[in-house]
C-alpha positions in Angstrom: 97.6 27.0 110.8 101.0 25.8 109.3 103.9 25.1 111.0 106.0 28.5 109.5 103.0 30.3 110.9 103.2 29.0 114.1 106.8 29.5 114.5 106.6 32.9 113.1 104.0 33.7 115.8 106.1 32.1 118.4 108.8 34.2 117.8 106.8 37.3 117.8 105.6 36.4 120.7 109.0 35.5 122.6 110.2 38.9 121.1 107.5 41.2 122.4 107.9 39.2 125.8 111.6 40.2 125.8 110.7 43.5 125.3 108.2 43.7 128.0 111.2 42.4 130.1 113.1 45.0 129.5 116.4 43.2 130.6 118.1 43.3 127.3 119.0 45.9 124.7 116.2 46.1 122.2 118.9 45.8 119.4 120.2 42.5 121.1 116.4 41.2 121.2 116.1 42.0 117.6 119.1 40.2 116.1 118.2 37.3 118.4 114.6 37.5 116.8 115.8 37.3 113.4 118.6 34.2 114.4 115.7 32.4 115.6 113.3 33.0 112.7 116.7 31.6 110.7 117.1 28.5 113.0 113.1 27.8 112.5 113.4 27.8 108.9 111.2 31.0 108.6 113.3 33.3 106.9 116.2 31.6 104.4 119.5 31.7 105.7 120.8 33.4 102.3 118.5 36.1 103.0 118.9 36.7 106.7 120.6 39.9 106.7 119.8 41.2 103.4 117.3 43.7 105.0 120.0 45.8 106.2 120.7 46.8 102.4 117.2 48.1 102.1 116.6 51.3 101.0 113.9 52.3 104.1 117.0 51.0 106.5 119.4 53.6 104.2 117.0 56.3 104.5 116.1 55.7 108.5 119.8 55.8 108.5 120.6 59.2 106.6 117.6 61.1 108.6 119.2 60.0 111.6 122.7 61.3 110.2 120.8 64.7 109.5 119.2 65.3 112.8 122.4 64.6 114.5 123.8 67.4 112.3 121.3 69.8 112.7 121.5 69.6 116.7 125.2 69.9 116.5 124.5 72.8 114.6 122.4 74.5 117.0 120.5 76.3 114.0 117.4 75.4 115.9 118.4 76.5 119.7 119.5 80.0 118.1 116.1 80.3 116.2 114.3 79.6 119.2 116.5 81.7 121.4 115.4 84.8 119.5 111.5 84.3 120.1 111.9 82.6 123.7 112.7 85.9 125.5 109.0 87.3 124.0 107.4 84.1 125.3 107.0 84.0 129.0 104.1 82.0 129.9 104.4 78.2 130.2 101.4 77.7 127.7 102.9 80.1 125.3 106.3 78.6 125.6 104.4 74.8 125.3 102.7 75.7 122.1 106.4 77.3 120.4 108.1 73.9 121.5 105.4 71.5 120.1 104.8 73.8 117.0 108.6 73.9 116.5 108.9 69.9 117.0 106.1 69.1 114.8 107.0 71.5 111.8 110.9 69.8 112.5 109.5 66.1 112.5 108.1 66.6 109.2 111.4 66.8 107.5 113.7 65.2 110.0 113.5 61.9 111.7 110.6 62.6 114.7 113.3 61.3 117.2 115.9 63.2 116.3 113.7 66.4 116.2 112.7 65.8 119.6 116.2 65.1 120.9 117.3 68.4 119.3 114.8 70.6 121.5 114.8 68.8 124.4 117.8 70.7 125.9 116.0 73.7 124.7 112.7 72.6 126.8 114.9 72.3 130.3 116.1 75.6 129.5 112.7 77.2 129.4 111.3 74.6 132.5 114.0 76.1 134.4 113.5 79.9 133.2 109.7 79.5 134.0 110.2 77.2 137.2 107.8 74.8 135.7 107.9 70.9 135.9 109.8 69.7 132.5 107.3 67.0 132.0 104.6 69.9 131.3 107.0 70.3 128.0 108.2 67.0 127.1 104.9 64.8 127.0 103.3 67.6 124.5 106.6 67.9 122.5 106.7 64.1 122.3 102.9 64.0 120.8 104.1 66.7 118.2 107.1 64.8 117.1 104.6 61.8 116.1 101.9 64.5 114.5 104.5 65.9 112.4 105.9 62.9 111.1 102.6 62.4 109.3 103.1 65.5 107.0 105.9 64.0 104.8 107.0 60.8 103.3 110.3 61.0 105.2 108.5 62.2 108.6 108.2 58.8 109.9 109.5 55.1 108.9 105.9 53.6 108.5 105.0 56.1 105.8 108.2 55.0 104.0 106.9 51.1 104.4 103.5 52.0 103.1 105.1 53.8 100.2 107.2 50.6 99.3 103.9 48.5 99.7 101.9 50.7 97.1 104.7 50.7 94.5 104.9 46.6 94.7 101.4 46.6 94.5 100.6 49.5 91.6 103.9 50.5 90.4 103.2 54.2 91.8 105.0 55.1 95.0 103.6 58.0 97.3 105.1 61.4 96.7 106.9 63.5 99.3 104.0 65.2 100.1 101.3 63.4 99.2 100.2 62.5 103.0 100.3 66.4 103.5 97.1 67.4 103.1 95.6 65.0 105.8 99.1 64.6 108.0 98.8 68.8 108.3 95.4 68.8 109.5 95.9 66.5 112.1 98.7 68.1 113.3 97.2 71.3 113.3 94.5 69.9 115.7 97.0 68.0 117.8 99.0 71.3 118.4 95.6 73.5 119.0 94.5 70.6 121.7 98.0 70.4 123.1 97.9 74.3 123.9 95.4 73.5 126.4 95.3 69.7 127.0 99.0 69.7 128.8 96.9 70.6 131.9 95.6 67.2 132.2 99.1 65.8 132.7 100.4 65.1 136.4 102.2 68.0 137.9 104.8 68.2 140.2 106.7 65.1 139.2 110.6 64.9 140.2 113.0 63.2 137.7 115.4 60.8 138.8 118.8 61.9 139.6 121.1 62.0 136.7 124.7 61.3 136.8 125.2 65.3 136.6 123.3 66.1 139.5 125.1 62.9 141.4 128.3 64.8 140.7 126.8 68.1 141.9 129.5 70.4 140.7 129.9 73.9 141.0 130.3 76.1 138.1 133.2 76.1 135.7 135.3 79.2 134.8 136.9 79.6 131.5 138.1 82.1 129.3 137.2 83.5 125.9 138.6 86.3 123.3 136.1 88.6 121.5 136.6 87.9 117.9 136.4 90.4 115.1 132.6 89.1 114.2 131.3 88.8 117.7 128.2 91.1 118.2 128.9 91.9 121.6 132.2 94.5 120.3 131.3 98.0 121.6 128.4 96.6 123.6 128.4 96.3 127.4 129.2 93.4 129.9 125.8 93.5 131.1 124.4 93.4 127.1 126.6 90.1 127.2 124.8 88.4 129.9 121.3 89.2 128.6 122.4 87.3 125.4 123.6 84.4 127.5 120.2 84.7 129.2 121.7 85.0 132.5 123.2 81.8 132.7 126.7 82.9 132.6 128.6 85.2 135.0 131.2 87.5 133.5 134.0 87.4 136.5 136.7 89.4 134.7 138.3 91.4 131.6 141.6 91.2 130.3 142.7 93.4 127.9 145.9 93.8 125.6 147.0 90.3 127.5 148.0 91.9 130.7 145.4 94.7 131.8 143.0 93.2 134.3 139.9 95.1 134.4 136.8 95.1 136.8 133.7 93.2 135.0 131.2 96.5 135.7 127.8 96.2 134.1 128.6 99.3 131.9 132.2 98.1 130.8 132.4 98.0 126.9 133.9 95.0 125.2 136.5 95.2 122.4 137.9 93.1 119.9 140.5 90.7 121.1 139.3 91.0 124.7 139.5 87.9 126.7 136.3 87.6 129.3 136.4 85.2 132.2 133.4 83.1 132.1 131.3 81.4 135.1 129.0 78.7 134.4 127.8 75.0 134.0 129.7 73.5 130.9 126.3 73.5 128.8 125.8 77.1 129.2 129.6 78.1 128.6 129.2 76.3 125.3 126.1 78.1 124.3 127.4 81.8 125.5 130.5 80.9 123.0 128.5 80.1 120.5 125.7 82.6 120.6 128.7 85.7 121.4 130.6 84.2 118.3 133.6 84.1 120.9 137.0 82.1 121.0 137.4 79.6 123.9 141.4 80.0 124.7 143.0 76.9 124.0 139.9 75.2 122.4 141.6 75.3 119.0 145.0 75.0 119.8 146.8 72.0 117.9 148.3 69.6 120.5 151.2 68.3 118.4 149.5 64.5 118.2 151.1 62.9 115.0 148.4 60.1 114.8 146.4 60.1 111.5 143.3 58.9 113.1 143.6 61.6 116.3 140.1 62.5 117.9 140.1 65.2 119.8 137.3 65.7 122.7 137.1 66.8 126.2 136.9 65.3 129.4 136.6 66.3 133.2 139.3 65.3 135.5 139.6 65.5 139.4 142.8 66.5 141.0 144.0 63.6 143.1 146.0 64.2 146.5 148.9 62.7 145.1 148.5 64.3 141.7 151.8 66.4 140.2 149.6 69.2 139.5 149.4 70.3 143.4 150.5 73.8 143.8 151.3 74.2 140.2 149.7 76.2 137.3 149.3 75.3 134.1 151.5 77.7 132.8 154.3 76.4 135.1 153.9 72.7 134.1 153.6 73.7 130.5 150.7 71.5 129.8 150.3 72.2 126.4 154.1 71.8 125.4 154.5 68.7 127.8 151.3 66.6 128.2 149.7 68.0 124.7 146.7 68.9 126.6 144.5 72.2 126.6 142.8 73.5 130.1 139.6 74.8 129.0 137.9 75.3 132.7 138.4 74.9 136.0 136.1 74.4 139.0 136.5 74.6 142.7 133.9 74.2 145.3 133.1 77.4 147.1 135.6 79.5 145.3 135.5 82.3 142.3 138.5 82.8 140.0 139.5 85.9 138.8 142.7 85.2 137.4 143.4 83.6 134.0 143.2 79.7 133.6 146.9 79.6 133.1 147.8 81.3 136.3 145.4 79.6 138.6 147.1 77.6 141.4 145.5 74.2 141.2 144.8 72.3 144.7 143.5 68.9 145.5 139.7 68.2 144.2 139.8 70.6 141.9 137.7 69.4 138.5 139.3 70.5 135.3 137.9 70.1 131.5 141.0 69.2 129.6 140.9 68.9 126.0 143.4 66.5 123.8 143.7 63.1 121.8 140.7 61.0 122.9 142.9 57.8 122.5 145.9 59.3 124.7 144.0 60.8 127.4 143.8 58.1 129.9 147.5 57.6 129.9 147.9 61.7 130.3 145.5 61.8 133.1 147.1 58.5 134.9 150.4 60.4 134.3 149.4 63.6 135.8 147.5 62.2 138.8 144.1 63.0 137.7 140.8 61.1 138.0 138.8 61.1 135.1 134.8 61.7 135.6 132.3 59.3 134.1 130.1 59.6 131.3 129.4 63.3 130.9 129.1 64.9 127.2 131.5 67.8 127.4 131.2 69.9 124.1 132.9 72.8 125.5 135.6 73.8 123.1 134.2 71.9 120.1 133.3 74.2 117.3 129.9 74.1 116.4 129.1 74.4 112.7 125.9 76.1 111.2 126.4 75.1 107.6 126.7 71.5 108.3 123.2 70.7 107.8 123.3 72.3 104.6 
């Protein structure tokens, strides 16, 4: 073996060893391996970073952007929501999810396709009282199988197409992989429809940050818009549309009249419904029923050009100036440029509007504002931000984004 070959194998062996070690981020390991290849002379220094401009990198990065757009739009979730109530057995749900992720992986990056449907899998697992592992492992296999169907389904297909172009002058077309890939995918889905029984059952996942925080449900309020499908429908119909994940605790009509949310109460345009549930369920309910979250789109008066709006959870500390106050009396929007989207209080259900809730110590709030200014605002209010949860409540879903 030549010296360059020895160095190349040494760098690859070291890189795999560090990957297995698992103490460093995978992207950092890749950069360190590249630098080692440059220092040993395997890769010329003038070409060290030329790979970042390669077509393959651009295609994969673009596929991830498209995947994120589709996931954020809620398109796949909306489609499965129409089909899921019909499919009640665990086996049928697994076939539905695996088939969906397989088809989606043929046109979207398989990792992104899997990420889009994982929340749906957890919803189905809760509904069926089944272990999420029964859904997730078959879906992972389905995402790999779907990537075989088209040229852009998985990165190796693009690399092979590039090699063929360099050797023969003719790359593979978009659907040249389809005859073989589609057959393999169909056989794989058929096997997974029964093979999921081989998976170990009853495994419990490690506790997540959400479970560690252990919050009770939030209460928020949303307005029934002109195009909402729940206009003229009953409260029970709204609950069914939300898969029973959200509870209607009150109805405000004409901004002043508070109505009891009886199951047969009819909803009208511009009614404000008080909803209770976890943040993800509330976000889904607002999207499915075409409601407008009160305060979600209210401008905060920020003057920064690069202002980025977002939501954050915060707990009211014992020294907070919010204790004993309401959002209305504090003029939270006018004085602090913050919108109160939801409130959670252990052991208590709210029936009044958000702006009229008298806040107490340990209440948990969802506040929306300029992310750059939120830390200073929370410090001024005497609220402690909760760590690391992605709160999308109040963020608009744009179904046309994937187009």
